[in-house]
ROSE-4610 file (N, C-alpha, C; in Angstrom, 1 decimal, always signed):
// ROSE-4610
residu = [X/X/X/X/X/X/X/X/X/X/X/X/X/X/X/X/X/X/X/X/X/X/X/X/X/X/X/X/X/X/X/X/X/X/X/X/X/X/X/X/X/X/X/X/X/X/X/X/X/X/X/X/X/X/X/X/X/X/X/X/X/X/X/X/X/X/X/X/X/X/X/X/X/X/X/X/X/X/X/X/X/X/X/X/X/X/X/X/X/X/X/X/X/X/X/X/X/X/X/X/X/X/X/X/X/X/X/X/X/X/X/X/X/X/X/X/X/X/X/X/X/X/X/X/X/X/X/X/X/X/X/X/X/X/X/X/X/X/X/X/X/X/X/X/X/X/X/X/X/X/X/X/X/X/X/X/X/X/X/X/X/X/X/X/X/X/X/X/X/X/X/X/X/X/X/X/X/X/X/X/X/X/X/X/X/X/X/X/X/X/X/X/X/X/X/X/X/X/X/X/X/X/X/X/X/X/X/X/X/X/X/X/X/X/X/X/X/X/X/X/X/X/X/X/X/X/X/X/X/X/X/X/X/X/X/X/X/X/X/X/X/X/X/X/X/X/X/X/X/X/X/X/X/X/X/X/X/X/X/X/X/X/X/X/X/X/X/X/X/X/X/X/X/X/X/X/X/X/X/X/X/X/X/X/X/X/X/X/X/X/X/X/X/X/X/X/X/X/X/X/X/X/X/X/X/X/X/X/X/X/X/X/X/X/X/X/X/X/X/X/X/X/X/X/X/X/X/X/X/X/X/X/X/X/X/X/X/X/X/X/X/X/X/X/X/X/X/X/X/X/X/X/X/X/X/X/X/X/X/X/X/X/X/X/X/X/X/X/X/X/X/X/X/X/X/X/X/X/X/X/X/X/X/X/X/X/X/X/X/X/X/X/X/X/X/X/X/X/X/X/X/X/X/X/X/X/X/X/X/X/X/X/X/X/X/X/X/X/X/X/X/X/X/X/X/X/X/X/X/X/X/X/X/X/X/X/X/X/X/X/X/X/X/X/X/X/X/X/X/X/X/X/X/X/X/X/X/X/X/X/X/X/X/X/X/X/X/X/X/X/X/X/X/X/X/X/X/X/X/X/X/X/X]
num = [1/1/1/2/2/2/3/3/3/4/4/4/5/5/5/6/6/6/7/7/7/8/8/8/9/9/9/10/10/10/11/11/11/12/12/12/13/13/13/14/14/14/15/15/15/16/16/16/17/17/17/18/18/18/19/19/19/20/20/20/21/21/21/22/22/22/23/23/23/24/24/24/25/25/25/26/26/26/27/27/27/28/28/28/29/29/29/30/30/30/31/31/31/32/32/32/33/33/33/34/34/34/35/35/35/36/36/36/37/37/37/38/38/38/39/39/39/40/40/40/41/41/41/42/42/42/43/43/43/44/44/44/45/45/45/46/46/46/47/47/47/48/48/48/49/49/49/50/50/50/51/51/51/52/52/52/53/53/53/54/54/54/55/55/55/56/56/56/57/57/57/58/58/58/59/59/59/60/60/60/61/61/61/62/62/62/63/63/63/64/64/64/65/65/65/66/66/66/67/67/67/68/68/68/69/69/69/70/70/70/71/71/71/72/72/72/73/73/73/74/74/74/75/75/75/76/76/76/77/77/77/78/78/78/79/79/79/80/80/80/81/81/81/82/82/82/83/83/83/84/84/84/85/85/85/86/86/86/87/87/87/88/88/88/89/89/89/90/90/90/91/91/91/92/92/92/93/93/93/94/94/94/95/95/95/96/96/96/97/97/97/98/98/98/99/99/99/100/100/100/101/101/101/102/102/102/103/103/103/104/104/104/105/105/105/106/106/106/107/107/107/108/108/108/109/109/109/110/110/110/111/111/111/112/112/112/113/113/113/114/114/114/115/115/115/116/116/116/117/117/117/118/118/118/119/119/119/120/120/120/121/121/121/122/122/122/123/123/123/124/124/124/125/125/125/126/126/126/127/127/127/128/128/128/129/129/129/130/130/130/131/131/131/132/132/132/133/133/133/134/134/134/135/135/135/136/136/136/137/137/137/138/138/138/139/139/139/140/140/140/141/141/141/142/142/142/143/143/143/144/144/144/145/145/145/146/146/146/147/147/147/148/148/148/149/149/149/150/150/150/151/151/151/152/152/152/153/153/153/154/154/154/155/155/155/156/156/156/157/157/157/158/158/158/159/159/159/160/160/160/161/161/161]
x = [+0.8/+0.0/+0.8/+2.1/+2.9/+3.4/+3.2/+3.6/+2.5/+1.3/+0.1/+0.4/+1.3/+1.6/+2.3/+2.8/+3.6/+2.7/+1.4/+0.5/+0.3/-0.2/-0.5/+0.8/+1.9/+3.1/+3.6/+3.5/+3.8/+3.0/+1.7/+0.8/+1.1/+1.4/+1.7/+3.0/+4.0/+5.3/+5.1/+4.3/+4.1/+3.4/+2.4/+1.8/+2.7/+3.6/+4.6/+5.6/+6.0/+6.9/+6.3/+5.0/+4.3/+4.1/+3.8/+3.6/+4.9/+6.0/+7.3/+7.9/+7.6/+8.2/+7.4/+6.2/+5.5/+6.2/+6.0/+6.7/+5.7/+5.6/+4.8/+5.3/+4.5/+4.9/+5.4/+4.7/+5.1/+5.2/+4.8/+4.9/+3.5/+2.5/+1.2/+0.4/+0.7/-0.1/-0.3/-0.9/-1.3/-1.1/-0.8/-0.7/+0.6/+0.6/+1.8/+2.0/+3.2/+3.4/+4.5/+4.6/+5.7/+6.6/+7.8/+8.8/+8.5/+8.0/+7.7/+6.6/+5.6/+4.5/+4.8/+5.8/+6.0/+6.8/+7.8/+8.6/+9.2/+9.3/+9.8/+10.9/+12.1/+13.2/+14.1/+14.4/+15.2/+16.7/+17.5/+18.9/+19.7/+21.0/+21.8/+22.7/+23.1/+24.1/+24.9/+26.1/+27.0/+26.7/+26.3/+26.1/+26.7/+27.6/+28.4/+29.0/+29.5/+30.3/+29.4/+28.1/+27.1/+26.4/+26.2/+25.4/+23.9/+23.1/+21.7/+20.8/+19.6/+18.6/+18.1/+17.9/+17.4/+16.3/+15.5/+14.5/+15.2/+14.4/+15.0/+15.6/+15.3/+15.9/+17.1/+17.5/+18.6/+18.3/+17.0/+16.7/+16.7/+17.3/+17.4/+16.0/+15.9/+14.7/+14.9/+13.8/+13.8/+12.7/+12.9/+11.9/+11.7/+10.5/+10.0/+9.9/+10.6/+10.7/+9.3/+8.3/+7.0/+6.2/+6.6/+5.9/+6.0/+5.1/+5.2/+5.4/+5.6/+5.8/+4.5/+3.4/+2.1/+1.3/+1.9/+1.2/+2.1/+1.8/+2.4/+1.8/+2.6/+2.1/+2.2/+2.8/+2.8/+1.6/+0.5/-0.8/-1.4/-0.8/-1.4/-1.0/-1.8/-1.5/-0.1/+0.3/+1.7/+2.8/+2.6/+3.6/+3.7/+2.6/+2.6/+3.1/+2.9/+3.4/+5.0/+5.6/+7.1/+7.7/+7.0/+7.5/+6.6/+6.6/+5.8/+6.1/+5.1/+5.3/+5.8/+6.6/+7.1/+6.0/+5.4/+4.4/+4.9/+4.2/+4.6/+3.7/+4.1/+5.3/+6.6/+7.7/+9.0/+9.8/+10.9/+11.8/+13.2/+14.0/+15.4/+16.3/+17.0/+18.0/+19.4/+20.4/+21.7/+22.2/+22.6/+23.1/+22.1/+20.8/+19.8/+19.6/+19.7/+19.5/+18.4/+17.8/+16.8/+15.4/+14.4/+13.1/+12.2/+11.7/+10.8/+9.4/+8.5/+7.1/+6.2/+5.0/+4.1/+3.1/+2.6/+1.5/+0.4/-0.8/-1.9/-2.0/-1.9/-2.0/-3.5/-3.7/-5.1/-6.0/-5.3/-6.1/-6.4/-5.9/-6.1/-5.0/-4.1/-3.0/-1.9/-1.1/-0.1/+1.3/+2.0/+3.3/+4.3/+5.5/+6.6/+7.2/+7.7/+8.4/+9.7/+10.7/+12.0/+12.3/+12.6/+12.8/+11.8/+10.6/+9.5/+9.3/+10.0/+9.9/+9.2/+8.0/+7.4/+8.5/+8.5/+9.5/+8.9/+9.8/+9.4/+10.6/+10.2/+11.2/+11.1/+12.0/+11.9/+11.9/+10.9/+10.8/+12.0/+12.8/+13.9/+15.2/+15.1/+16.2/+15.8/+16.6/+16.3/+17.0/+17.7/+18.4/+19.0/+19.6/+20.3/+21.5/+21.9/+23.0/+22.8/+21.6/+21.3/+20.5/+20.8/+20.1/+19.7/+19.1/+18.8/+17.7/+17.0/+15.9/+16.5/+17.7/+18.2/+18.4/+17.9/+18.0/+17.0/+16.2/+15.2/+14.2/+13.9/+12.9/+11.7/+10.8/+9.6/+8.5/+7.3/+6.0/+5.8/+6.3/+6.1/+7.1/+8.3/+9.3/+10.5/+11.5/+12.8/+12.7/+13.3/+13.4/+14.8/+15.0/+16.3/+16.4/+17.6/+17.8/+17.8/+17.4/+17.4/+18.8/+19.6/+21.0/+21.2/+21.9/+22.1/+23.1/+23.8/+24.7/+24.1/+22.8/+22.1/+22.2/+22.9/+23.0/+22.9/+22.3/+22.1/+23.3/+23.6/+24.8/+24.6/+23.4/+23.1/+21.9/+22.0/+20.9/+20.2/+20.9/+20.1/+20.8/+20.1/+20.5/+19.7/+20.1/+19.3/+18.0/+17.2/+15.9/+14.8/+15.0/+14.0/+12.6/+11.8/+10.3/+9.8]
y = [-1.2/+0.0/+1.3/+1.2/+2.4/+2.8/+2.0/+2.4/+2.7/+3.0/+3.4/+4.6/+5.5/+6.7/+6.5/+5.3/+5.0/+5.0/+4.5/+4.4/+5.8/+6.8/+8.1/+8.8/+8.6/+9.2/+8.6/+7.3/+6.6/+7.1/+7.2/+7.7/+9.1/+9.9/+11.3/+11.4/+10.6/+10.6/+10.1/+9.0/+8.5/+9.6/+10.3/+11.4/+12.5/+12.8/+13.9/+13.4/+12.2/+11.7/+11.7/+11.2/+11.1/+12.5/+13.5/+14.9/+15.5/+15.2/+15.8/+15.2/+13.9/+13.3/+13.5/+14.1/+14.3/+15.3/+15.1/+16.0/+16.2/+17.3/+17.7/+17.1/+16.5/+15.9/+17.0/+18.1/+19.2/+18.9/+17.8/+17.5/+17.2/+17.9/+17.7/+16.6/+15.9/+14.8/+14.7/+13.8/+13.2/+13.6/+14.8/+15.2/+15.0/+14.4/+14.2/+12.7/+12.4/+11.0/+11.0/+9.8/+9.7/+8.6/+8.7/+7.7/+6.4/+6.3/+5.0/+4.3/+5.1/+4.5/+3.9/+4.5/+4.1/+2.7/+2.6/+1.3/+1.1/+2.2/+2.1/+3.0/+2.6/+3.5/+3.4/+4.5/+4.6/+4.6/+4.0/+3.9/+4.4/+4.4/+4.7/+3.5/+3.4/+2.4/+2.9/+2.4/+2.8/+1.7/+2.2/+1.4/+2.1/+1.3/+1.9/+3.2/+3.4/+4.6/+5.7/+5.5/+6.6/+6.2/+7.2/+6.9/+7.1/+6.0/+6.0/+5.7/+6.1/+5.9/+4.4/+3.7/+2.4/+2.3/+1.2/+0.9/+0.2/-0.2/-0.9/-2.2/-2.8/-4.1/-3.9/-2.6/-2.4/-2.3/-2.3/-2.2/-0.8/-0.5/+0.8/+1.4/+2.7/+3.5/+4.3/+4.5/+5.2/+6.3/+7.3/+8.3/+8.3/+8.8/+8.7/+10.1/+10.4/+11.7/+12.4/+11.7/+12.4/+12.7/+12.2/+12.5/+14.0/+14.5/+15.8/+15.6/+16.7/+16.6/+16.3/+16.3/+16.0/+14.8/+14.2/+13.2/+12.2/+10.9/+9.8/+9.6/+9.5/+9.2/+7.7/+6.9/+5.5/+4.9/+4.8/+4.4/+3.2/+2.9/+1.8/+0.5/-0.6/-1.9/-2.4/-2.1/-2.5/-1.8/-0.5/+0.3/-0.1/-0.2/-0.5/-1.9/-2.8/-4.2/-4.2/-3.4/-3.4/-2.4/-1.3/-0.2/+0.0/-0.9/-0.7/+0.6/+1.3/+2.6/+2.2/+3.1/+2.9/+3.5/+2.7/+3.1/+4.1/+5.2/+6.1/+6.1/+6.8/+7.6/+6.8/+7.4/+6.7/+7.6/+7.1/+7.9/+7.8/+8.8/+8.8/+8.1/+7.1/+6.4/+7.2/+6.6/+7.2/+7.5/+8.7/+9.1/+9.6/+9.5/+10.0/+11.5/+12.2/+13.6/+14.0/+15.2/+15.6/+15.6/+16.0/+16.1/+14.9/+14.3/+13.2/+13.6/+13.1/+13.4/+12.3/+12.7/+11.7/+12.4/+11.6/+12.1/+11.1/+11.5/+10.5/+10.1/+8.8/+8.3/+8.3/+8.1/+8.2/+7.0/+6.0/+4.9/+5.1/+6.3/+6.6/+6.2/+5.4/+4.9/+6.1/+5.9/+6.9/+6.5/+7.3/+7.0/+8.0/+7.4/+8.2/+9.0/+10.2/+11.1/+11.5/+11.8/+12.3/+13.5/+14.6/+15.9/+16.1/+15.8/+16.1/+15.0/+13.9/+12.8/+11.7/+11.2/+10.0/+8.8/+7.9/+6.9/+5.5/+4.7/+3.4/+2.4/+1.1/+0.0/-0.5/-1.4/-2.0/-3.5/-4.2/-5.7/-6.3/-5.6/-6.2/-6.2/-5.6/-5.7/-6.8/-7.9/-9.1/-9.1/-8.1/-8.0/-6.7/-6.5/-5.2/-5.0/-3.8/-3.4/-3.4/-3.6/-3.5/-2.2/-1.8/-0.6/-0.8/-2.0/-2.3/-1.4/-0.7/+0.2/+1.6/+1.9/+3.2/+3.5/+4.6/+5.0/+4.3/+3.4/+2.7/+3.8/+3.7/+4.6/+3.7/+3.5/+2.6/+3.2/+2.8/+3.3/+4.8/+5.3/+6.7/+7.7/+7.3/+8.2/+7.5/+8.2/+7.7/+7.5/+6.4/+6.1/+6.4/+7.0/+7.3/+6.8/+6.3/+5.9/+7.2/+7.1/+8.3/+8.5/+9.3/+9.5/+10.7/+10.5/+11.6/+12.6/+12.2/+13.2/+14.1/+13.8/+14.7/+14.2/+13.2/+12.6/+11.1/+10.6/+9.1/+8.5/+7.3/+6.7/+6.2/+6.3/+5.9/+6.5/+6.9/+7.3/+8.6/+9.6/+10.8/+11.6/+11.7/+12.4/+13.6/+14.3/+15.6/+15.2/+16.2/+16.0/+16.7/+17.0/+17.8/+17.4/+18.4/+18.2/+19.0]
z = [+0.0/+0.0/+0.0/+0.5/+0.5/-0.8/-1.9/-3.2/-4.2/-3.6/-4.4/-5.2/-4.8/-5.5/-6.8/-7.0/-8.3/-9.5/-9.4/-10.6/-11.1/-10.3/-10.9/-11.4/-10.7/-11.1/-12.5/-12.6/-13.8/-15.0/-14.8/-15.8/-16.2/-15.3/-15.6/-16.4/-16.0/-16.7/-18.1/-18.3/-19.7/-20.5/-20.0/-20.7/-21.1/-20.2/-20.5/-21.6/-21.5/-22.5/-23.9/-24.0/-25.3/-25.8/-25.0/-25.4/-25.9/-25.2/-25.6/-26.8/-27.1/-28.3/-29.6/-29.5/-30.7/-31.6/-32.9/-33.9/-35.1/-35.6/-36.7/-37.9/-38.8/-40.0/-41.0/-41.1/-41.9/-43.4/-43.9/-45.3/-45.9/-45.5/-46.1/-45.7/-44.6/-44.2/-42.7/-42.3/-41.1/-39.7/-39.3/-37.9/-37.3/-36.1/-35.4/-35.0/-34.5/-34.1/-33.0/-32.4/-31.4/-31.9/-31.5/-32.0/-31.4/-30.2/-29.6/-30.3/-30.8/-31.5/-32.9/-33.6/-34.9/-35.0/-34.3/-34.3/-35.7/-36.5/-37.9/-38.1/-37.6/-37.6/-38.9/-39.5/-40.7/-40.3/-41.2/-40.9/-42.2/-42.1/-43.3/-43.6/-44.9/-45.3/-46.4/-46.6/-47.7/-48.8/-50.0/-51.2/-52.3/-53.0/-54.1/-53.8/-52.6/-52.2/-51.8/-51.8/-51.4/-50.1/-49.2/-48.0/-48.4/-48.2/-48.6/-47.4/-47.5/-46.5/-46.6/-45.5/-45.5/-44.5/-44.7/-43.6/-42.5/-41.5/-40.3/-40.7/-41.8/-42.2/-43.1/-43.4/-44.2/-45.7/-46.1/-47.5/-47.9/-49.1/-49.7/-49.9/-49.6/-49.8/-51.1/-51.8/-53.1/-53.0/-54.0/-54.2/-55.7/-56.1/-57.5/-58.1/-59.2/-59.7/-60.0/-60.5/-60.7/-59.4/-58.3/-57.0/-56.7/-55.9/-55.3/-53.8/-53.1/-51.6/-50.9/-51.6/-51.0/-51.6/-52.7/-53.4/-54.1/-53.9/-54.6/-55.9/-56.9/-58.3/-58.6/-57.6/-57.8/-57.1/-57.9/-57.4/-58.2/-59.4/-60.2/-59.5/-59.8/-59.2/-59.6/-60.8/-61.3/-60.5/-60.3/-59.7/-58.2/-57.5/-56.1/-55.9/-56.8/-56.7/-56.6/-57.4/-57.4/-56.5/-56.2/-55.4/-54.2/-53.2/-52.0/-51.3/-50.9/-50.1/-48.7/-48.2/-46.8/-45.9/-45.0/-44.2/-43.1/-42.9/-42.0/-40.8/-39.7/-39.6/-39.4/-39.6/-39.3/-38.4/-37.8/-37.0/-37.5/-37.1/-37.6/-36.7/-37.2/-36.5/-36.6/-36.1/-36.1/-37.5/-37.8/-39.1/-40.0/-39.7/-40.6/-40.4/-41.5/-41.5/-42.4/-42.3/-43.1/-42.4/-43.1/-42.5/-42.8/-41.8/-42.0/-41.8/-42.5/-42.4/-43.0/-43.3/-43.9/-44.9/-45.8/-46.7/-46.5/-47.0/-47.1/-48.5/-48.8/-50.1/-50.6/-51.9/-52.5/-51.9/-51.4/-50.8/-49.3/-48.7/-47.3/-46.4/-46.9/-46.1/-45.9/-44.9/-44.6/-45.1/-45.8/-46.4/-45.8/-45.5/-45.0/-46.0/-45.7/-46.6/-45.9/-46.8/-46.4/-47.2/-46.6/-47.3/-48.4/-48.1/-49.1/-50.1/-50.1/-51.0/-50.4/-51.0/-50.5/-50.7/-49.8/-49.8/-50.2/-50.8/-51.3/-51.1/-51.1/-51.2/-52.6/-53.1/-54.4/-54.3/-54.9/-54.8/-55.5/-56.4/-57.0/-56.1/-55.0/-54.0/-53.1/-53.1/-52.3/-50.9/-50.6/-49.3/-49.1/-47.9/-47.6/-48.5/-48.7/-49.5/-51.0/-51.4/-52.9/-53.2/-54.4/-54.9/-56.4/-56.7/-58.0/-58.7/-57.9/-58.4/-58.8/-58.4/-58.6/-60.1/-60.6/-62.0/-62.9/-62.4/-63.3/-63.8/-65.1/-65.7/-66.0/-65.0/-65.2/-64.4/-64.7/-64.1/-64.2/-65.3/-65.6/-65.1/-64.7/-64.3/-63.8/-63.3/-62.8/-61.3/-60.9/-59.5/-59.0/-57.8/-57.2/-55.8/-55.5/-54.1/-53.3/-52.1/-51.2/-50.6/-51.3/-51.0/-50.1/-49.0/-48.1/-48.6/-49.7/-50.3/-51.3/-51.6/-52.5/-54.0/-54.2/-55.6/-55.6/-56.6/-56.6/-57.4/-57.2/-57.7/-59.2/-59.7/-61.0/-61.7/-62.9/-63.7/-63.2/-62.9/-62.6/-61.4/-60.3/-59.2/-58.9/-57.9/-57.6/-57.0/-56.8/-56.2/-57.0/-58.3/-59.1/-59.0/-58.6/-58.7/-59.8]
């Protein structure tokens, strides 16, 4: 009975932590999130001499040139089959720089963004350390690895919208 005070103190502490960890998405979508709630931490990896953004499993992340900061243009069944959207929100792991956020896709799901680019993985990458989708010109535009250096290692580069 002498420790009954722990329950209200614990609840108050949890509420303060959740409030303090919230961050605005700022990229045209979905409100705020907490890092504890997402469990989807992004990382970085060196691939072909470039530092790229990866998902928690080490898979390279991509952005699609026709997308805008508020809308994914990869919505056809064929596109989504090969370029799955990264479900948001996500959190930044060690070495991840830039602005993370979310957008709401046309199907109502939430997609993670990085520096205003909706993020995707590529079914052609069978494991970590691969960037087989980089520079591909399919599904109506060019796909780029999310390079922290601002340039992709193949077929293009930059961030042109």
